[in-house]
N, C-alpha and C positions, 0 to 999 in steps of 0.2 A: 541439372536440376538439384536444388538444395535437398538434403535428406528429409527435412521436415516440411518441404513445400506442399506435400499432399495434405498435411494437417491444416495449413492456412487456406488452401484451396477449398477444402471441405467446409471450413468456417464461413468463407465467403458464399458458398452455395447455400448454406443454412440461412444466412442473412437474406439472400435473394428469394428463397422460398417464403420467408416470413413477410418480406416487403411486397412481393408481387410486382406488378407493373410500376415502373418509376426508376429514378436514378438516385443513388446514394454517393455522396462525395465526402471523403475524409482525408484531411491533410495531416501530415506529420508536424511535429513541433519545429519552430524556427530555431536557428542558432541564436544565442543570447550573448551580446558583448559583455565582457567583464570590465574592460577598460579600453583605452584608446585603440590598442592593436591586438588584443587577445579576446578569446571567447571562454565562457564557462565550458567545462567538459560537456560534450553533446549527449543528450538523452532524448530519444525519439518519443513521440506521442504514444501512449499506451493503446488507445483505440486503433490507431493506424497499424501499430506493430502486431496487435492481436489478429488483425485481418491479413497481414502480409508477411511478417517475419523479416521485413526490409528495414535496415537501420540507418540509411543515409538521410541527411537533411534535404530540404527542397524536394519533397515527394508528395504525391497525392494519389489515392486509390479511388477509382470510379467504378461502381457496380451498376450495370444496366439490367433491369429485370424484364420479365415478359417471356414470350415464347422462345426467344433466342437470347439467353442471358450472356452478358459479356463482362469479363474481368479486365480492367484497364489500369495501367500504371503510368503515371507521369513522374519522371526522375531526371536528375542532372545528366547531361551528355558527357561522354568521355572528353577529357581535356588533359593532354600530355603535360602542359606547363603546370596546371593546378595540381596534378597528381604527383609531380616532383615535390611540390611544397606540402601538400596536405594528405597524400595517400591515394590508394586505389578507389576508383569509381566503377560501378558496373556499366552504366550507360543503358539506354533503353533496350537494345537488342539482347545483351547478355542478361539483363534483369528479367526480361520477359521469359527467357528460357529457364533461368535459375529459380524463379519464384512462381512459376506456373501461371502466367498471365496470358490472356488471349491476344492482347495488344499492348504496346508500350510506346510512349511519346516522350520527347524532351519536356522538361519542366517549363521551358519558355514557350511551349506550344499551347499552354492552358487557355490563353485568351482566344486563340483561334479555334481550338477543338471543343472546349467545354460547351459553348453555346450550341454547337451542332448536336451534342449528346443530349441536351435538354429539350431539343425541339420535339413538339408533339407528345411529350411525356406527361402523364397525369399527376406525378408526384415528384418532389425533390426532398430528399432527406440529408441533413448534415447536422453538425453539433451546434445548434442554434444558440447564439448568445454567449458562447464561450470566448470568442475573440472578436472584438468589434471590427478590426481590420479585415478579418476573413468574412464577417457578415457583409461588409461593404463590397468586398470583391464578389460575393455570391449575388448580391443584388445587381451588380453591374452586369454579370453574365445573364441573369434573368431578364434584365431590361434590354439586353442585346437581342434576346429571342422575341420579346414583346414588340420590338421594333420591326419585326417581320410580319406583323398581324395582317397587313394588307395583302400579303402573298399567301395567306391561308395557313400560316404557321402559328401554332399556339404554344404558350409557355405553360409549365406546370401550374396548376391552380391549387395545389395543396403543398404546404411546407410542413414537414414533420421533423421533430427532433430525433435524430438517429439513435439517441440513447435509449429510446423506448424498446428497441430490439437489442442493441448491443449490450446494455447493462444487464439484462436478464440472461443473456448468453454467457457473458463473462463471469457471472455470479457462480455458475456451476462449473467447477474445474474438471477437465478431462484427465486421463491418465498421464499424458505428456506434461500437462501443467503441474500435476501433483508431484511428478518426479523432479521437476525443476525446483518446486517449493521445498521438497525434502532436502535437496542439495543445499539450497540457500539456508535452511534451518541447520544443517550439519556444519556448514562453514561458520555460521553465527554462533552455534554452540561452542565450537572450538575457540572462537575469539573470546567468549565470556570466560571460559576456563583459563585462557592465557592471561586475561585481565585480572582475575582473582589471584593467580599465582604472582603477578607482578606488583600487587598492591601492598604497600607498607607505609607506616608513618614516616613523614619527612619528604615523601615524593609530592607530586602535583597531579591534579586531575588531568592535565593535558598529556602527561606521560602515559597515563592509562588509556587515554584516547588514542595515542600513537600505537600502543599494543593492539588495540582493536583494529585500527586501520591496516596495520601490518598483517594481522591474521586474516583479515578479509581478502587481501590481495594474494597472500600466500596460498589461500584456499581456492583461488581462481575466480573470485567474485569480481564483477566489473567495477563496483563502487559500493559505498554505504547506501542502504536503502533510504536513509534519511539522516539528518544531522544528529550526530551522537550526543546523548545526554550523559555526562559523567559528573554527578552531583554529590558532593560530600557534605556532611553536617547539615546546617540549615538550608543549604542549596537544594537538598533533596525534597524540601517542601515547596519548591518552585516547579510546577509541573513541566514546563518547557524550558528549563534552564539549559543554555548551550554555551556559556562563556568558557567553562571548563578550565579555569585558571587558578583555582584556590589550592593552597597547600593541603595535603592529606594529614589529618591530625589524629593522634592516638586517642581512642575512645569514640571516634565518630563512625557513623555508618556511611557507606558509599553506595549510591543508587546509580546503576548503569542501565540506560535504555538505548540499545544500539543493535544493529543487525545489518546484514549484507544483502545485496541484490545479485542474484545469479540467473543468467538466462532471461533477464528482464523481470524476474519475479522476486518479491521481497519476503524476507523474514522480519520478525518484530519481537525482540526479547527484552525483558527487564529482569534484572537480578539486583538484590540489595544485600550487602554483607558488611561485616565490621572491618575497618581499615587495619586493625591490629590482629585480625584473625579470630577474635573471640567475642561473642555477644555478651553484653552486660545483661543483668537480670531484666531490666525494663525493655531493652532492645529485643531480647528473646521473647518476652511476653507479647510485645506488639507484633513481632515478626510471625510468630506462630499463629496469631489471630488472622493475619492476612493470608497465610498459607492455608489455614482451615477454610477461609472464605473461597480461596481459589479452588481448593479440592472439591467443595460443594458445587461451585459454578461449573467446573469441568464435568462433573457427574451429571449435570443438567443438560449437557450438549448431546443430543440424540435425535434421530429422525422423528419428525412430528411434533417435537417440543417447540413452543413459540420462541422467537428470537430473544425475547426479554427474560426467558426463564433463567439463564445463567446470572444475569444481573440481579434479579430478585433473590436468588439463592445467596449470592455474595452479600447483598445488603442486609439480609436477615442475620447472617453469621456475624458480620462486622458490627451491626448495631448492638446485638447481644454482647459482643466482646467489648464494645465501648462502655457499656454499662458496667461490665465486670471489672474493667480497668479504672473506673471512676472518671471517665471522660464525659459521659452523659448520665443523666439521672431521669428515671421514669420507666414506664412500661414500653417494651420493645415495639409493640404494634403502634402505639401512639407516636413514638419517636420516628418510626418509618413513615407513618401517615403525614406527619408534620415536616418531613424531610430534615429533621434535626441532625441526622447523620451527615448531611452535606457539609457541616462545619469541618469535618475531618476526612470526608470522602466525597469529593465534589465532581467526579467524572463517572462516566458509564464503564461497564465492565468489559467492553470489547467493541470490535468493529470488524467489518469484512476485510480480508487480506488477499492480495493477489499481485497483479502487475503494479498496482499502486498500494502503498502502505494502508491508506484508507481507500479500499477498493470500490469498484462500481457495484451498484445494486441498492434497491430500496429496502428499508427495514420494516415498513408497514405496507400492507395491501388492503385497500379500501378501509383504511382506518384501524386495522387490526394488525398486531405483530405477526409477521409472516412465519410460517412453520419452517423449521430447519429440514433440509433434505440432503441426502448423500451428495458429496462433491462440493458443498459449501465449505469455505475455509474462513476462520475467524480467529481473533485473539481473545484470550481470557486474562484480564489484568486488573484485579482488585488492588486497592491501595489504602494507605492510612498516612495522613500528613498532619502532624501535631505541632502547631506553632505555640510559642510561649504565651501564656495567659494566666491571670490570677486564679482562675477556677480550674486550671489544669495541673495535675501533679508534676512537680518540677523534674522528676526522673524521666518524664516523657518529652520534655521540651526539645524541639528541633529534630525529632525523629520523623523521618520520611521514608516510607517503605512502599514499593510496588513490586509485584511478582507477576510476570507476563509470559505466557506461552502461546504458541501457535497450534491450532487445533483444526483437524479436518473431520467433517461429519462423514461417518461410514454407514453401511447398511444396518449395523447392529449397535452403534453407539458413536464413538469418536476415536480418532488417532491423535495423540499428542506428538507433534513433530519436533519440538525443541526440548533438549534434555541437559542443560547445564546443571551443576549441583544446586539443590533447592532446599532440602531440609537443613535445619541447624547443624545436625551431625555431619551431613555431607559437606556442607560449606566449610565448617571448621577443619574437617579432616583434609579436604582438598587444599586449603590454604596452608596447612602445616607441611604439605608437600610429601 
């Protein structure tokens, strides 16, 4: 049995308790071709992995509720020839033992076995609408059961999106998950430190991306948690810039939004710093404004506070700062009410974080921002993006700044998981070496 199999078994039991009578079916992600004869690096489906800890493709978990609950896995069979080419496979018998399942079948047995599992069940839950091919397959299995109506067999008469249970459970991280997220944050923090040290005029954005990727793997991460953004100069004003091919020029800022995935959990960090190691006066003013906004936003992360509280705190600080810097003109309250700040700050201040970078979970409940509770993990990432314009002081042109950290809600407030250099003094001292 895998060391953590009891964790995944307990999660499945919680799902069954919530669901009651019925059947839940969750498939992992398919392999995706990159070109004619290779695939993209495989990454399992997050919902499936959260329930199983099993990371092979061509796998499905089936949970059968009721008086005698059953945990069932469908996976690839052992195949000596394919294992010579592609590596080890558990096969049903070993997977059942290692991952604490009651039963296991080959993946090819789905068509024969799943209709039997759906017979005379009141409910079928799966990830409705996420994959049209999977929807079609589910309807085929349901129709196979309906075809037995004259024999007195009935099909589930309720279809439920499994996310109504899984998203809420995934939103609150347990101790095992938080430990993995702390390690992802630690690896990512080290990568940002290495990237700062490697940055100098005359290099290229892709060289810094290479430093990040190298540090992720040296730290034991499986992969980047998302495509790295390494954006210098005007590129930093493009929120999802990923070309990473511009020369690093003296006097420019470099914005890096990059982090690692460890144990299938993501970190998400952004730092902005001068290519030459020293902030200009205008860069420093803009940077310290964003840092002040982030400080206020992090202070707003505590149990009972509404989800939107960090964003509102950041927006107020940023809007006042935009007035002080001459970017906006008018009363702060009016500028906030009219969304005038959106010209220079057009995204929200954070998102849920976990197995997915933008993780599962609703932000509102019954139309109101949901309250934060211990175990939630989120990012806090205010920014300022100043494009050239006639009414913008020229000293601020093409300054793009974002500062992002990962934060876990605790019983008494919050824990900041990510710790690369952040103040002007810390950044300049670190880059001096």
